[in-house]
C-alpha positions in Angstrom: 81.8 93.7 128.5 84.7 93.4 126.1 86.6 95.5 123.6 89.7 95.2 121.5 92.3 98.0 121.8 95.8 98.0 120.3 95.7 94.3 119.6 94.7 93.5 123.2 91.4 92.1 124.4 89.9 94.1 127.3 87.4 92.3 129.5 85.4 93.9 132.3 84.6 91.5 135.0 81.4 91.6 137.2 83.6 93.2 139.9 84.3 96.2 137.6 87.9 95.1 137.0 89.4 95.4 133.5 91.6 92.5 132.3 94.0 93.1 129.5 94.5 89.9 127.4 96.6 89.5 124.3 95.1 87.0 121.8 97.6 84.5 120.4 98.0 84.6 116.6 98.2 81.6 114.1 102.0 81.5 114.1 102.4 81.0 117.9 99.5 78.6 118.0 100.9 76.5 115.2 104.3 76.3 117.0 102.5 75.2 120.2 100.6 72.6 118.2 103.8 71.3 116.6 105.4 70.9 120.1 102.4 69.0 121.3 102.3 66.8 118.3 106.0 65.9 118.7 105.4 65.1 122.4 102.4 62.9 121.6 104.4 61.1 118.8 107.3 60.5 121.1 105.1 59.2 123.9 103.1 57.1 121.4 106.2 55.4 119.9 107.4 54.7 123.5 104.1 53.2 124.4 104.0 51.1 121.3 107.4 49.7 122.1 106.4 48.8 125.6 103.1 47.2 124.5 105.0 45.1 121.9 107.1 43.6 124.7 104.1 42.8 126.8 101.4 41.6 124.4 102.3 38.5 122.5 99.3 38.4 120.1 99.8 40.6 117.0 96.0 41.2 116.5 95.5 42.0 120.2 98.6 44.2 120.2 97.3 46.2 117.1 93.9 46.7 118.6 95.1 47.7 122.1 97.7 50.1 120.6 95.3 51.9 118.3 92.7 52.2 121.1 95.2 53.7 123.6 96.7 56.0 121.0 93.2 57.2 120.0 92.3 57.9 123.6 95.6 59.6 124.4 95.3 61.9 121.4 92.0 63.3 122.7 92.6 63.1 126.4 96.0 64.8 126.4 94.9 68.3 125.5 91.7 68.1 127.6 93.4 67.0 130.7 96.2 69.6 130.3 93.7 72.4 129.8 91.5 71.5 132.7 94.2 70.6 135.3 97.3 72.6 134.1 95.8 76.1 133.9 94.7 75.9 130.2 98.2 74.9 129.0 99.5 71.9 127.1 103.2 71.4 126.9 103.3 73.4 123.7 101.3 76.3 125.2 103.5 76.2 128.2 106.7 76.6 126.1 105.1 79.4 124.0 103.6 81.2 127.1 100.0 80.6 126.0 96.9 79.5 127.8 93.2 78.7 127.0 90.6 80.8 128.9 86.9 81.1 128.7 85.6 84.1 126.8 84.9 85.8 130.2 88.5 85.4 131.3 87.8 82.4 133.7 89.7 79.1 133.5 88.2 76.5 131.1 86.3 73.5 132.4 85.5 70.1 131.0 82.6 71.3 128.8 84.6 74.0 127.0 87.8 71.9 126.7 86.1 68.8 125.4 84.0 70.8 122.9 86.9 72.9 121.5 89.1 69.8 121.0 86.4 67.6 119.5 86.0 70.3 116.8 89.6 69.9 115.8 88.2 67.6 113.1 86.2 70.5 111.6 89.3 72.8 111.9 91.4 70.3 110.0 89.1 70.2 107.0 89.6 70.1 104.1 93.3 69.5 104.9 96.1 70.7 107.1 93.8 72.8 109.4 92.8 75.0 106.5 89.4 75.8 108.1 90.9 76.6 111.4 93.5 78.9 109.8 90.9 80.7 107.7 88.7 81.1 110.8 91.6 82.7 112.8 92.5 85.0 110.0 88.9 86.2 109.7 88.3 86.6 113.5 89.7 89.6 115.2 90.5 87.5 118.3 92.2 84.8 116.2 89.8 82.1 117.3 89.5 78.9 115.4 86.1 77.2 114.9 86.4 75.2 118.1 87.1 78.3 120.1 84.1 80.1 118.7 81.7 77.3 119.4 83.1 76.5 122.9 83.4 80.2 123.9 87.1 80.0 124.5 90.1 82.2 123.7 93.9 81.4 123.4 95.9 84.3 124.9 99.4 85.0 126.0 99.8 84.1 129.7 100.9 87.1 131.8 103.3 86.4 134.6 101.5 86.5 137.9 102.7 89.2 140.3 104.8 88.1 143.2 102.6 87.6 146.2 102.8 85.5 149.3 100.9 82.2 149.2 97.6 82.4 151.0 96.5 79.2 152.8 93.3 77.6 152.0 90.4 79.2 153.9 88.0 77.2 156.0 84.5 77.4 154.5 82.2 80.0 156.2 78.4 80.2 155.9 76.8 83.2 154.3 75.2 85.6 156.9 72.2 86.0 154.6 71.1 84.5 151.3 72.6 85.7 148.1 71.1 85.5 144.6 72.7 83.1 142.2 74.3 86.0 140.3 75.8 87.3 143.5 77.1 83.9 144.5 78.7 83.5 141.1 80.3 86.9 141.3 81.8 86.0 144.7 83.2 82.6 143.5 84.5 84.2 140.2 86.3 86.9 142.3 88.7 84.4 143.8 88.9 82.4 140.5 90.4 85.6 139.1 92.4 86.5 142.2 95.8 85.7 140.7 95.1 88.2 137.9 93.9 91.1 140.1 96.1 93.5 142.0 96.1 92.9 145.8 95.1 96.6 146.4 92.0 96.1 144.2 91.1 93.0 146.1 91.2 95.0 149.3 89.0 97.7 147.7 86.4 95.1 146.8 86.6 93.6 150.3 85.8 97.1 151.7 82.8 97.3 149.4 81.6 94.0 150.7 81.5 95.3 154.3 77.7 94.8 154.6 78.3 91.1 153.8 81.3 90.5 156.0 81.0 93.0 158.8 84.7 93.7 158.4 87.0 95.9 156.3 90.4 95.5 154.7 92.2 92.1 155.1 89.7 90.8 157.6 86.9 91.4 155.2 88.9 89.7 152.4 89.6 86.6 154.5 85.9 86.3 155.4 85.0 86.7 151.7 87.5 83.9 150.9 85.9 81.7 153.4 82.4 82.3 152.1 83.6 81.6 148.5 85.2 78.4 149.7 81.8 77.4 151.2 80.1 78.1 147.9 82.5 75.9 145.8 83.0 73.0 148.2 
């Protein structure tokens, strides 16, 4: 369930927790894109110079250079969004990140789809379609975000909390439905955005599953979630 209040996007997770996200507007996203383009250009010219010193054949050099630059142009944002918390260098500098529409981190499907549709956002020139889409959408989504089900938001600073070691996988005491398994896995995917007190409340609610309360229940839940995703 979602709503938009005072410019912020409010999401209600399956655990009954409300997330307050601030959509990023066209200006911030344009600045992030400019930084990414400069980084890609600098890296591209550096790579071209290195290849020129290695490859003696002009035709082979041209072909290899164009191929590598093409792959790097598409791979750079996808790899950053999947492995760097939804942030390219530009988004990191501007304090932005890409999330799924439900507040979860983006995965390969969403990232590849939203970046492939950059071509449609560019048309007819200079990202005119993407800008028009963001101006008409209350969440400032470009066409790629709408199709992929993603959202660019300002990244909130995570609250200070001690690092929790990885939990050993634990078996489920009884079968859970796919929806219940997804809710359990999603709970720990969102853990960095939830207050620790709320995590303990949810752990107490899960006493019939864990047979524990408080931190002991939370640790068993973490182990069960680890068993689901590994």
